[in-house]
N, CA, C and O atoms as CSV, one atom per row, in Angstrom:
chain,resi,resn,atom,element,x,y,z
A,1,UNK,N,N,12.631,29.244,3.945
A,1,UNK,CA,C,11.275,28.763,3.883
A,1,UNK,C,C,10.353,29.808,4.483
A,1,UNK,O,O,10.702,30.501,5.439
A,2,UNK,N,N,9.186,29.902,3.906
A,2,UNK,CA,C,8.195,30.848,4.401
A,2,UNK,C,C,6.976,30.078,4.865
A,2,UNK,O,O,6.724,28.951,4.438
A,3,UNK,N,N,6.246,30.700,5.729
A,3,UNK,CA,C,5.034,30.078,6.239
A,3,UNK,C,C,4.845,30.448,7.684
A,3,UNK,O,O,5.666,31.153,8.272
A,4,UNK,N,N,3.766,29.974,8.255
A,4,UNK,CA,C,3.511,30.305,9.656
A,4,UNK,C,C,4.524,29.606,10.578
A,4,UNK,O,O,5.058,28.542,10.265
A,5,UNK,N,N,4.755,30.234,11.692
A,5,UNK,CA,C,5.660,29.651,12.688
A,5,UNK,C,C,5.042,28.369,13.237
A,5,UNK,O,O,3.823,28.238,13.344
A,6,UNK,N,N,5.905,27.442,13.577
A,6,UNK,CA,C,5.426,26.212,14.199
A,6,UNK,C,C,4.956,26.509,15.617
A,6,UNK,O,O,5.499,27.398,16.273
A,7,UNK,N,N,3.961,25.780,16.095
A,7,UNK,CA,C,3.518,26.008,17.478
A,7,UNK,C,C,4.588,25.514,18.451
A,7,UNK,O,O,5.371,24.627,18.112
A,8,UNK,N,N,4.626,26.079,19.648
A,8,UNK,CA,C,5.604,25.604,20.639
A,8,UNK,C,C,5.289,24.158,21.029
A,8,UNK,O,O,4.139,23.720,20.985
A,9,UNK,N,N,6.318,23.448,21.403
A,9,UNK,CA,C,6.136,22.072,21.848
A,9,UNK,C,C,5.508,22.070,23.241
A,9,UNK,O,O,5.833,22.913,24.078
A,10,UNK,N,N,4.623,21.135,23.477
A,10,UNK,CA,C,3.975,21.009,24.785
A,10,UNK,C,C,4.819,20.098,25.667
A,10,UNK,O,O,5.262,19.036,25.229
A,11,UNK,N,N,5.035,20.511,26.893
A,11,UNK,CA,C,5.784,19.682,27.841
A,11,UNK,C,C,4.805,18.730,28.509
A,11,UNK,O,O,3.825,19.156,29.121
A,12,UNK,N,N,5.079,17.434,28.386
A,12,UNK,CA,C,4.221,16.412,28.963
A,12,UNK,C,C,4.638,16.046,30.375
A,12,UNK,O,O,5.567,16.632,30.931
A,13,UNK,N,N,3.956,15.084,30.943
A,13,UNK,CA,C,4.223,14.605,32.300
A,13,UNK,C,C,5.190,13.434,32.221
A,13,UNK,O,O,4.790,12.311,31.912
A,14,UNK,N,N,6.459,13.697,32.499
A,14,UNK,CA,C,7.475,12.651,32.376
A,14,UNK,C,C,7.345,11.574,33.453
A,14,UNK,O,O,7.950,10.510,33.325
A,15,UNK,N,N,6.572,11.825,34.507
A,15,UNK,CA,C,6.409,10.797,35.545
A,15,UNK,C,C,5.593,9.615,35.029
A,15,UNK,O,O,5.586,8.556,35.656
A,16,UNK,N,N,4.908,9.776,33.902
A,16,UNK,CA,C,4.117,8.693,33.319
A,16,UNK,C,C,4.932,7.802,32.384
A,16,UNK,O,O,4.445,6.760,31.945
A,17,UNK,N,N,6.164,8.200,32.075
A,17,UNK,CA,C,7.016,7.420,31.175
A,17,UNK,C,C,7.524,6.180,31.912
A,17,UNK,O,O,7.997,6.268,33.045
A,18,UNK,N,N,7.419,5.038,31.259
A,18,UNK,CA,C,7.858,3.760,31.835
A,18,UNK,C,C,8.885,3.105,30.928
A,18,UNK,O,O,8.992,3.433,29.747
A,19,UNK,N,N,9.635,2.177,31.497
A,19,UNK,CA,C,10.599,1.411,30.704
A,19,UNK,C,C,9.861,0.702,29.574
A,19,UNK,O,O,8.765,0.176,29.767
A,20,UNK,N,N,10.469,0.694,28.402
A,20,UNK,CA,C,9.863,0.076,27.236
A,20,UNK,C,C,9.093,1.049,26.360
A,20,UNK,O,O,8.660,0.680,25.269
A,21,UNK,N,N,8.912,2.289,26.815
A,21,UNK,CA,C,8.169,3.298,26.056
A,21,UNK,C,C,8.961,3.715,24.823
A,21,UNK,O,O,10.145,4.036,24.925
A,22,UNK,N,N,8.314,3.713,23.660
A,22,UNK,CA,C,8.936,4.163,22.417
A,22,UNK,C,C,8.849,5.684,22.342
A,22,UNK,O,O,7.766,6.255,22.471
A,23,UNK,N,N,9.987,6.337,22.134
A,23,UNK,CA,C,10.059,7.789,22.039
A,23,UNK,C,C,10.932,8.169,20.840
A,23,UNK,O,O,11.394,7.299,20.101
A,24,UNK,N,N,11.151,9.448,20.657
A,24,UNK,CA,C,12.019,9.945,19.587
A,24,UNK,C,C,12.667,11.235,20.056
A,24,UNK,O,O,12.170,11.890,20.972
A,25,UNK,N,N,13.784,11.602,19.422
A,25,UNK,CA,C,14.389,12.905,19.687
A,25,UNK,C,C,14.872,13.489,18.370
A,25,UNK,O,O,15.340,12.775,17.483
A,26,UNK,N,N,14.749,14.793,18.265
A,26,UNK,CA,C,15.135,15.511,17.056
A,26,UNK,C,C,16.172,16.550,17.420
A,26,UNK,O,O,15.996,17.309,18.374
A,27,UNK,N,N,17.250,16.585,16.661
A,27,UNK,CA,C,18.302,17.555,16.929
A,27,UNK,C,C,19.148,17.801,15.700
A,27,UNK,O,O,18.761,17.470,14.579
A,28,UNK,N,N,20.287,18.376,15.926
A,28,UNK,CA,C,21.212,18.741,14.859
A,28,UNK,C,C,22.580,18.106,15.118
A,28,UNK,O,O,23.556,18.814,15.366
A,29,UNK,N,N,22.655,16.768,15.061
A,29,UNK,CA,C,23.915,16.101,15.368
A,29,UNK,C,C,24.954,16.319,14.279
A,29,UNK,O,O,24.627,16.492,13.105
A,30,UNK,N,N,26.192,16.306,14.692
A,30,UNK,CA,C,27.321,16.409,13.781
A,30,UNK,C,C,27.178,17.577,12.817
A,30,UNK,O,O,27.451,17.450,11.624
A,31,UNK,N,N,26.748,18.711,13.346
A,31,UNK,CA,C,26.544,19.896,12.518
A,31,UNK,C,C,27.766,20.263,11.711
A,31,UNK,O,O,27.642,20.769,10.596
A,32,UNK,N,N,28.952,20.015,12.258
A,32,UNK,CA,C,30.179,20.357,11.544
A,32,UNK,C,C,30.398,19.449,10.335
A,32,UNK,O,O,31.167,19.793,9.438
A,33,UNK,N,N,29.726,18.288,10.301
A,33,UNK,CA,C,29.858,17.344,9.192
A,33,UNK,C,C,28.611,17.351,8.309
A,33,UNK,O,O,28.716,17.430,7.085
A,34,UNK,N,N,27.450,17.270,8.919
A,34,UNK,CA,C,26.194,17.151,8.179
A,34,UNK,C,C,25.549,18.494,7.855
A,34,UNK,O,O,24.611,18.560,7.061
A,35,UNK,N,N,26.048,19.552,8.461
A,35,UNK,CA,C,25.396,20.843,8.285
A,35,UNK,C,C,24.224,20.955,9.242
A,35,UNK,O,O,23.950,20.036,10.013
A,36,UNK,N,N,23.546,22.066,9.189
A,36,UNK,CA,C,22.437,22.287,10.117
A,36,UNK,C,C,21.140,21.732,9.546
A,36,UNK,O,O,20.250,22.477,9.136
A,37,UNK,N,N,21.058,20.426,9.531
A,37,UNK,CA,C,19.871,19.717,9.081
A,37,UNK,C,C,19.392,18.852,10.233
A,37,UNK,O,O,20.157,18.073,10.801
A,38,UNK,N,N,18.125,18.997,10.570
A,38,UNK,CA,C,17.613,18.236,11.714
A,38,UNK,C,C,17.524,16.752,11.366
A,38,UNK,O,O,17.314,16.362,10.218
A,39,UNK,N,N,17.692,15.959,12.393
A,39,UNK,CA,C,17.647,14.504,12.288
A,39,UNK,C,C,16.783,13.994,13.434
A,39,UNK,O,O,16.890,14.475,14.562
A,40,UNK,N,N,15.927,13.021,13.142
A,40,UNK,CA,C,15.093,12.421,14.181
A,40,UNK,C,C,15.502,10.972,14.369
A,40,UNK,O,O,15.628,10.221,13.402
A,41,UNK,N,N,15.710,10.585,15.619
A,41,UNK,CA,C,16.072,9.213,15.979
A,41,UNK,C,C,14.966,8.625,16.840
A,41,UNK,O,O,14.416,9.307,17.705
A,42,UNK,N,N,14.644,7.372,16.606
A,42,UNK,CA,C,13.711,6.649,17.478
A,42,UNK,C,C,14.518,5.989,18.583
A,42,UNK,O,O,15.697,5.679,18.410
A,43,UNK,N,N,13.869,5.779,19.717
A,43,UNK,CA,C,14.539,5.117,20.835
A,43,UNK,C,C,13.484,4.489,21.729
A,43,UNK,O,O,12.285,4.716,21.568
A,44,UNK,N,N,13.960,3.702,22.667
A,44,UNK,CA,C,13.100,3.107,23.686
A,44,UNK,C,C,13.726,3.424,25.039
A,44,UNK,O,O,14.949,3.411,25.180
A,45,UNK,N,N,12.899,3.704,26.022
A,45,UNK,CA,C,13.397,3.916,27.376
A,45,UNK,C,C,13.809,2.545,27.900
A,45,UNK,O,O,12.961,1.693,28.163
A,46,UNK,N,N,15.107,2.340,28.048
A,46,UNK,CA,C,15.586,1.042,28.521
A,46,UNK,C,C,15.684,0.986,30.041
A,46,UNK,O,O,15.644,-0.095,30.629
A,47,UNK,N,N,15.812,2.155,30.680
A,47,UNK,CA,C,15.867,2.187,32.143
A,47,UNK,C,C,15.568,3.596,32.631
A,47,UNK,O,O,15.796,4.579,31.925
A,48,UNK,N,N,15.061,3.673,33.835
A,48,UNK,CA,C,14.954,4.948,34.536
A,48,UNK,C,C,15.915,4.776,35.703
A,48,UNK,O,O,15.653,4.020,36.638
A,49,UNK,N,N,17.025,5.485,35.632
A,49,UNK,CA,C,18.166,5.189,36.482
A,49,UNK,C,C,18.633,6.421,37.254
A,49,UNK,O,O,18.465,7.544,36.778
A,50,UNK,N,N,19.213,6.228,38.428
A,50,UNK,CA,C,19.725,7.374,39.187
A,50,UNK,C,C,20.839,8.073,38.418
A,50,UNK,O,O,21.600,7.434,37.692
A,51,UNK,N,N,20.927,9.372,38.581
A,51,UNK,CA,C,22.010,10.139,37.981
A,51,UNK,C,C,23.241,9.958,38.866
A,51,UNK,O,O,23.556,10.804,39.703
A,52,UNK,N,N,23.917,8.851,38.664
A,52,UNK,CA,C,25.120,8.522,39.430
A,52,UNK,C,C,25.922,7.523,38.622
A,52,UNK,O,O,25.359,6.667,37.940
A,53,UNK,N,N,27.223,7.633,38.700
A,53,UNK,CA,C,28.085,6.695,38.008
A,53,UNK,C,C,28.610,5.691,39.027
A,53,UNK,O,O,29.338,6.075,39.943
A,54,UNK,N,N,28.260,4.422,38.888
A,54,UNK,CA,C,28.743,3.448,39.859
A,54,UNK,C,C,30.244,3.218,39.716
A,54,UNK,O,O,30.817,3.398,38.641
A,55,UNK,N,N,30.854,2.827,40.798
A,55,UNK,CA,C,32.286,2.523,40.793
A,55,UNK,C,C,32.513,1.176,40.129
A,55,UNK,O,O,31.699,0.261,40.263
A,56,UNK,N,N,33.618,1.060,39.417
A,56,UNK,CA,C,33.948,-0.193,38.745
A,56,UNK,C,C,34.431,-1.222,39.762
A,56,UNK,O,O,34.128,-2.409,39.646
A,57,UNK,N,N,35.181,-0.762,40.754
A,57,UNK,CA,C,35.647,-1.656,41.813
A,57,UNK,C,C,35.319,-1.024,43.165
A,57,UNK,O,O,35.048,0.173,43.255
A,58,UNK,N,N,35.347,-1.839,44.200
A,58,UNK,CA,C,35.063,-1.346,45.548
A,58,UNK,C,C,36.074,-0.291,45.978
A,58,UNK,O,O,35.734,0.599,46.758
A,59,UNK,N,N,37.300,-0.370,45.492
A,59,UNK,CA,C,38.325,0.621,45.858
A,59,UNK,C,C,37.978,2.012,45.350
A,59,UNK,O,O,38.433,3.008,45.914
A,60,UNK,N,N,37.181,2.092,44.295
A,60,UNK,CA,C,36.799,3.386,43.737
A,60,UNK,C,C,35.548,3.955,44.412
A,60,UNK,O,O,35.156,5.089,44.133
A,61,UNK,N,N,34.934,3.192,45.277
A,61,UNK,CA,C,33.705,3.629,45.938
A,61,UNK,C,C,34.060,4.405,47.202
A,61,UNK,O,O,34.386,3.817,48.233
A,62,UNK,N,N,33.993,5.720,47.112
A,62,UNK,CA,C,34.269,6.562,48.273
A,62,UNK,C,C,32.943,6.962,48.930
A,62,UNK,O,O,31.881,6.706,48.362
A,63,UNK,N,N,32.982,7.580,50.106
A,63,UNK,CA,C,31.736,7.950,50.802
A,63,UNK,C,C,30.809,8.844,49.966
A,63,UNK,O,O,29.591,8.670,50.000
A,64,UNK,N,N,31.375,9.791,49.222
A,64,UNK,CA,C,30.544,10.684,48.403
A,64,UNK,C,C,29.801,9.891,47.329
A,64,UNK,O,O,28.608,10.108,47.113
A,65,UNK,N,N,30.500,8.971,46.656
A,65,UNK,CA,C,29.873,8.155,45.608
A,65,UNK,C,C,28.796,7.249,46.202
A,65,UNK,O,O,27.743,7.051,45.596
A,66,UNK,N,N,29.060,6.703,47.385
A,66,UNK,CA,C,28.079,5.831,48.037
A,66,UNK,C,C,26.806,6.609,48.375
A,66,UNK,O,O,25.700,6.107,48.175
A,67,UNK,N,N,26.960,7.834,48.887
A,67,UNK,CA,C,25.784,8.670,49.193
A,67,UNK,C,C,25.009,9.001,47.921
A,67,UNK,O,O,23.778,8.998,47.918
A,68,UNK,N,N,25.729,9.284,46.849
A,68,UNK,CA,C,25.079,9.634,45.580
A,68,UNK,C,C,24.268,8.453,45.051
A,68,UNK,O,O,23.183,8.648,44.505
A,69,UNK,N,N,24.774,7.242,45.204
A,69,UNK,CA,C,24.056,6.059,44.748
A,69,UNK,C,C,22.854,5.760,45.637
A,69,UNK,O,O,21.836,5.263,45.154
A,70,UNK,N,N,22.964,6.060,46.942
A,70,UNK,CA,C,21.858,5.805,47.861
A,70,UNK,C,C,20.739,6.818,47.714
A,70,UNK,O,O,19.564,6.453,47.749
A,71,UNK,N,N,21.085,8.067,47.552
A,71,UNK,CA,C,20.094,9.135,47.455
A,71,UNK,C,C,20.454,10.034,46.277
A,71,UNK,O,O,20.940,11.149,46.466
A,72,UNK,N,N,20.213,9.542,45.050
A,72,UNK,CA,C,20.567,10.360,43.889
A,72,UNK,C,C,19.729,11.631,43.835
A,72,UNK,O,O,18.611,11.675,44.349
A,73,UNK,N,N,20.276,12.649,43.212
A,73,UNK,CA,C,19.578,13.922,43.070
A,73,UNK,C,C,18.275,13.700,42.317
A,73,UNK,O,O,17.228,14.196,42.733
A,74,UNK,N,N,18.327,12.964,41.220
A,74,UNK,CA,C,17.134,12.622,40.459
A,74,UNK,C,C,17.466,11.486,39.500
A,74,UNK,O,O,18.633,11.164,39.277
A,75,UNK,N,N,16.429,10.891,38.944
A,75,UNK,CA,C,16.602,9.812,37.981
A,75,UNK,C,C,16.532,10.382,36.571
A,75,UNK,O,O,15.870,11.392,36.332
A,76,UNK,N,N,17.219,9.727,35.643
A,76,UNK,CA,C,17.209,10.118,34.240
A,76,UNK,C,C,16.721,8.939,33.405
A,76,UNK,O,O,16.702,7.796,33.863
A,77,UNK,N,N,16.325,9.244,32.162
A,77,UNK,CA,C,15.932,8.195,31.233
A,77,UNK,C,C,17.178,7.686,30.517
A,77,UNK,O,O,17.930,8.463,29.929
A,78,UNK,N,N,17.387,6.382,30.571
A,78,UNK,CA,C,18.440,5.757,29.765
A,78,UNK,C,C,17.756,5.248,28.506
A,78,UNK,O,O,16.806,4.468,28.578
A,79,UNK,N,N,18.237,5.688,27.363
A,79,UNK,CA,C,17.613,5.376,26.081
A,79,UNK,C,C,18.495,4.457,25.260
A,79,UNK,O,O,19.720,4.499,25.374
A,80,UNK,N,N,17.877,3.627,24.431
A,80,UNK,CA,C,18.662,2.775,23.552
A,80,UNK,C,C,18.843,3.428,22.176
A,80,UNK,O,O,19.081,2.727,21.193
A,81,UNK,N,N,18.735,4.734,22.097
A,81,UNK,CA,C,18.945,5.468,20.848
A,81,UNK,C,C,20.330,6.067,20.806
A,81,UNK,O,O,20.909,6.384,21.845
A,82,UNK,N,N,20.857,6.221,19.617
A,82,UNK,CA,C,22.195,6.773,19.458
A,82,UNK,C,C,22.130,8.273,19.223
A,82,UNK,O,O,21.563,8.733,18.233
A,83,UNK,N,N,22.707,9.020,20.129
A,83,UNK,CA,C,22.840,10.463,19.980
A,83,UNK,C,C,24.310,10.765,19.705
A,83,UNK,O,O,25.204,10.086,20.210
A,84,UNK,N,N,24.537,11.777,18.911
A,84,UNK,CA,C,25.895,12.186,18.551
A,84,UNK,C,C,26.154,13.592,19.067
A,84,UNK,O,O,25.219,14.280,19.477
A,85,UNK,N,N,27.411,14.031,19.052
A,85,UNK,CA,C,27.686,15.411,19.442
A,85,UNK,C,C,26.793,16.362,18.634
A,85,UNK,O,O,26.677,16.245,17.414
A,86,UNK,N,N,26.178,17.286,19.333
A,86,UNK,CA,C,25.229,18.196,18.709
A,86,UNK,C,C,23.791,17.833,19.030
A,86,UNK,O,O,22.881,18.629,18.795
A,87,UNK,N,N,23.578,16.633,19.566
A,87,UNK,CA,C,22.217,16.207,19.929
A,87,UNK,C,C,21.825,16.673,21.323
A,87,UNK,O,O,20.643,16.667,21.665
A,88,UNK,N,N,22.787,17.073,22.124
A,88,UNK,CA,C,22.462,17.534,23.479
A,88,UNK,C,C,21.507,18.713,23.400
A,88,UNK,O,O,21.683,19.626,22.594
A,89,UNK,N,N,20.501,18.674,24.247
A,89,UNK,CA,C,19.485,19.714,24.242
A,89,UNK,C,C,18.299,19.388,23.354
A,89,UNK,O,O,17.321,20.135,23.313
A,90,UNK,N,N,18.387,18.270,22.641
A,90,UNK,CA,C,17.281,17.867,21.763
A,90,UNK,C,C,16.073,17.459,22.587
A,90,UNK,O,O,16.222,16.827,23.633
A,91,UNK,N,N,14.877,17.812,22.129
A,91,UNK,CA,C,13.682,17.368,22.845
A,91,UNK,C,C,13.459,15.871,22.654
A,91,UNK,O,O,13.576,15.353,21.543
A,92,UNK,N,N,13.143,15.194,23.733
A,92,UNK,CA,C,12.766,13.780,23.720
A,92,UNK,C,C,11.247,13.787,23.777
A,92,UNK,O,O,10.661,14.301,24.730
A,93,UNK,N,N,10.600,13.215,22.753
A,93,UNK,CA,C,9.152,13.348,22.687
A,93,UNK,C,C,8.459,12.044,22.340
A,93,UNK,O,O,9.055,11.110,21.802
A,94,UNK,N,N,7.173,12.021,22.671
A,94,UNK,CA,C,6.311,10.897,22.328
A,94,UNK,C,C,5.832,11.140,20.903
A,94,UNK,O,O,5.118,12.114,20.664
A,95,UNK,N,N,6.204,10.284,19.942
A,95,UNK,CA,C,5.808,10.524,18.557
A,95,UNK,C,C,4.291,10.474,18.339
A,95,UNK,O,O,3.788,11.046,17.372
A,96,UNK,N,N,3.570,9.801,19.220
A,96,UNK,CA,C,2.114,9.703,19.073
A,96,UNK,C,C,1.411,10.999,19.462
A,96,UNK,O,O,0.399,11.362,18.863
A,97,UNK,N,N,1.950,11.706,20.476
A,97,UNK,CA,C,1.279,12.911,20.969
A,97,UNK,C,C,2.053,14.196,20.675
A,97,UNK,O,O,1.476,15.283,20.674
A,98,UNK,N,N,3.354,14.072,20.425
A,98,UNK,CA,C,4.198,15.246,20.223
A,98,UNK,C,C,4.626,15.905,21.515
A,98,UNK,O,O,5.341,16.907,21.484
A,99,UNK,N,N,4.208,15.367,22.655
A,99,UNK,CA,C,4.565,15.964,23.945
A,99,UNK,C,C,6.025,15.665,24.292
A,99,UNK,O,O,6.494,14.537,24.145
A,100,UNK,N,N,6.723,16.686,24.750
A,100,UNK,CA,C,8.116,16.547,25.166
A,100,UNK,C,C,8.141,15.961,26.571
A,100,UNK,O,O,7.521,16.502,27.487
A,101,UNK,N,N,8.860,14.852,26.738
A,101,UNK,CA,C,8.939,14.203,28.048
A,101,UNK,C,C,10.355,14.243,28.620
A,101,UNK,O,O,10.596,13.744,29.719
A,102,UNK,N,N,11.290,14.835,27.877
A,102,UNK,CA,C,12.655,14.928,28.361
A,102,UNK,C,C,13.525,15.730,27.411
A,102,UNK,O,O,13.085,16.165,26.347
A,103,UNK,N,N,14.789,15.916,27.831
A,103,UNK,CA,C,15.777,16.619,27.021
A,103,UNK,C,C,17.052,15.783,27.029
A,103,UNK,O,O,17.568,15.431,28.090
A,104,UNK,N,N,17.553,15.472,25.842
A,104,UNK,CA,C,18.789,14.696,25.718
A,104,UNK,C,C,19.922,15.505,26.336
A,104,UNK,O,O,20.086,16.688,26.037
A,105,UNK,N,N,20.711,14.851,27.209
A,105,UNK,CA,C,21.791,15.611,27.836
A,105,UNK,C,C,23.154,14.947,27.809
A,105,UNK,O,O,24.154,15.623,28.051
A,106,UNK,N,N,23.243,13.642,27.523
A,106,UNK,CA,C,24.577,13.026,27.448
A,106,UNK,C,C,24.472,11.634,26.848
A,106,UNK,O,O,23.392,11.052,26.749
A,107,UNK,N,N,25.642,11.115,26.446
A,107,UNK,CA,C,25.728,9.752,25.928
A,107,UNK,C,C,26.801,9.002,26.703
A,107,UNK,O,O,27.724,9.596,27.260
A,108,UNK,N,N,26.655,7.689,26.724
A,108,UNK,CA,C,27.697,6.857,27.313
A,108,UNK,C,C,28.776,6.685,26.254
A,108,UNK,O,O,28.491,6.239,25.143
A,109,UNK,N,N,29.999,7.031,26.587
A,109,UNK,CA,C,31.103,6.960,25.636
A,109,UNK,C,C,32.036,5.829,26.027
A,109,UNK,O,O,32.498,5.741,27.164
A,110,UNK,N,N,32.303,4.958,25.046
A,110,UNK,CA,C,33.265,3.875,25.247
A,110,UNK,C,C,34.639,4.416,24.868
A,110,UNK,O,O,34.854,4.815,23.723
A,111,UNK,N,N,35.561,4.430,25.811
A,111,UNK,CA,C,36.909,4.906,25.506
A,111,UNK,C,C,36.990,6.423,25.535
A,111,UNK,O,O,36.463,7.067,26.442
A,112,UNK,N,N,37.666,6.994,24.520
A,112,UNK,CA,C,37.873,8.437,24.477
A,112,UNK,C,C,36.664,9.141,23.874
A,112,UNK,O,O,35.822,8.515,23.230
A,113,UNK,N,N,36.591,10.440,24.088
A,113,UNK,CA,C,35.445,11.238,23.650
A,113,UNK,C,C,35.168,11.098,22.149
A,113,UNK,O,O,34.010,11.077,21.732
A,114,UNK,N,N,36.207,11.004,21.353
A,114,UNK,CA,C,36.055,10.893,19.908
A,114,UNK,C,C,35.348,9.598,19.502
A,114,UNK,O,O,34.843,9.500,18.383
A,115,UNK,N,N,35.305,8.603,20.395
A,115,UNK,CA,C,34.626,7.335,20.124
A,115,UNK,C,C,33.128,7.520,19.940
A,115,UNK,O,O,32.467,6.672,19.341
A,116,UNK,N,N,32.585,8.625,20.450
A,116,UNK,CA,C,31.154,8.869,20.325
A,116,UNK,C,C,30.732,8.932,18.861
A,116,UNK,O,O,29.576,8.665,18.532
A,117,UNK,N,N,31.674,9.288,17.977
A,117,UNK,CA,C,31.372,9.369,16.548
A,117,UNK,C,C,31.742,8.070,15.841
A,117,UNK,O,O,30.945,7.532,15.073
A,118,UNK,N,N,32.938,7.569,16.095
A,118,UNK,CA,C,33.423,6.395,15.363
A,118,UNK,C,C,32.866,5.074,15.887
A,118,UNK,O,O,32.717,4.125,15.118
A,119,UNK,N,N,32.562,4.998,17.160
A,119,UNK,CA,C,32.048,3.754,17.751
A,119,UNK,C,C,31.001,4.100,18.813
A,119,UNK,O,O,31.241,3.901,20.004
A,120,UNK,N,N,29.848,4.613,18.394
A,120,UNK,CA,C,28.838,5.028,19.379
A,120,UNK,C,C,28.332,3.855,20.205
A,120,UNK,O,O,28.215,2.732,19.714
A,121,UNK,N,N,28.037,4.136,21.463
A,121,UNK,CA,C,27.577,3.090,22.375
A,121,UNK,C,C,26.109,2.751,22.163
A,121,UNK,O,O,25.680,1.641,22.477
A,122,UNK,N,N,25.335,3.690,21.637
A,122,UNK,CA,C,23.895,3.473,21.503
A,122,UNK,C,C,23.149,3.706,22.799
A,122,UNK,O,O,21.960,3.407,22.898
A,123,UNK,N,N,23.848,4.245,23.803
A,123,UNK,CA,C,23.214,4.539,25.094
A,123,UNK,C,C,23.213,6.053,25.280
A,123,UNK,O,O,24.265,6.691,25.316
A,124,UNK,N,N,22.031,6.603,25.397
A,124,UNK,CA,C,21.839,8.042,25.535
A,124,UNK,C,C,21.028,8.301,26.798
A,124,UNK,O,O,20.208,7.473,27.195
A,125,UNK,N,N,21.254,9.442,27.423
A,125,UNK,CA,C,20.523,9.807,28.633
A,125,UNK,C,C,19.749,11.102,28.404
A,125,UNK,O,O,20.182,11.978,27.655
A,126,UNK,N,N,18.607,11.205,29.058
A,126,UNK,CA,C,17.785,12.408,28.958
A,126,UNK,C,C,17.247,12.782,30.334
A,126,UNK,O,O,16.894,11.919,31.138
A,127,UNK,N,N,17.195,14.079,30.585
A,127,UNK,CA,C,16.619,14.601,31.826
A,127,UNK,C,C,15.100,14.623,31.652
A,127,UNK,O,O,14.615,15.160,30.656
A,128,UNK,N,N,14.340,14.063,32.580
A,128,UNK,CA,C,12.881,14.089,32.477
A,128,UNK,C,C,12.331,15.516,32.434
A,128,UNK,O,O,12.840,16.411,33.108
A,129,UNK,N,N,11.294,15.708,31.639
A,129,UNK,CA,C,10.720,17.039,31.424
A,129,UNK,C,C,10.139,17.661,32.680
A,129,UNK,O,O,10.050,18.887,32.760
A,130,UNK,N,N,9.741,16.868,33.659
A,130,UNK,CA,C,9.174,17.460,34.871
A,130,UNK,C,C,10.178,18.366,35.579
A,130,UNK,O,O,9.790,19.227,36.368
A,131,UNK,N,N,11.473,18.172,35.298
A,131,UNK,CA,C,12.483,19.054,35.882
A,131,UNK,C,C,12.605,20.357,35.108
A,131,UNK,O,O,13.291,21.279,35.551
A,132,UNK,N,N,11.945,20.444,33.953
A,132,UNK,CA,C,11.980,21.662,33.153
A,132,UNK,C,C,10.915,22.655,33.559
A,132,UNK,O,O,11.024,23.847,33.273
A,133,UNK,N,N,9.904,22.172,34.215
A,133,UNK,CA,C,8.783,23.034,34.584
A,133,UNK,C,C,9.226,24.050,35.630
A,133,UNK,O,O,10.064,23.771,36.488
A,134,UNK,N,N,8.647,25.215,35.533
A,134,UNK,CA,C,9.038,26.303,36.440
A,134,UNK,C,C,8.745,25.946,37.887
A,134,UNK,O,O,7.653,25.487,38.222
A,135,UNK,N,N,9.717,26.161,38.720
A,135,UNK,CA,C,9.542,25.965,40.154
A,135,UNK,C,C,8.963,27.243,40.731
A,135,UNK,O,O,9.230,28.329,40.216
A,136,UNK,N,N,8.176,27.132,41.791
A,136,UNK,CA,C,7.642,28.355,42.404
A,136,UNK,C,C,8.797,29.191,42.973
A,136,UNK,O,O,9.795,28.632,43.429
A,137,UNK,N,N,8.671,30.492,42.950
A,137,UNK,CA,C,9.722,31.346,43.518
A,137,UNK,C,C,9.921,31.035,44.989
A,137,UNK,O,O,8.996,30.562,45.650
A,138,UNK,N,N,11.121,31.295,45.518
A,138,UNK,CA,C,11.405,30.995,46.933
A,138,UNK,C,C,10.461,31.705,47.891
A,138,UNK,O,O,10.196,31.193,48.979
A,139,UNK,N,N,9.948,32.875,47.513
A,139,UNK,CA,C,9.059,33.587,48.432
A,139,UNK,C,C,7.604,33.113,48.326
A,139,UNK,O,O,6.733,33.633,49.023
A,140,UNK,N,N,7.329,32.101,47.434
A,140,UNK,CA,C,6.018,31.509,47.358
A,140,UNK,C,C,4.993,32.269,46.535
A,140,UNK,O,O,3.823,31.887,46.510
A,141,UNK,N,N,5.401,33.329,45.865
A,141,UNK,CA,C,4.428,34.114,45.072
A,141,UNK,C,C,4.126,33.464,43.760
A,141,UNK,O,O,3.334,33.989,42.978
């Protein structure tokens, strides 16, 4: 295809995203099956949750896991959209403004890894875009 280059995506303020917000993500899922054709999925932010995996039973809750649940490194967006292998790194954006508010980074997998294709959970996680913004250098310049 020929034509002018697309403009870069604008990174929005992910701190304004709330549960229930309708968003979308575009990526290249299942490239080995579908080829390199972009796909856009709609989703809703179902939760803003700590980046921590809770223990299934109290016996699995060790001191490190307890600290992680009490003071998580950061919160992520839990989405009700289905992402497949190849969707990681996809921009999560507001379809009304086009602003990127996150990046898809993982899915909840039921059972073995291959289940992500045959029996997707429909639960996807994204890192909020505010973590993508450049941090000031350590020397403050």
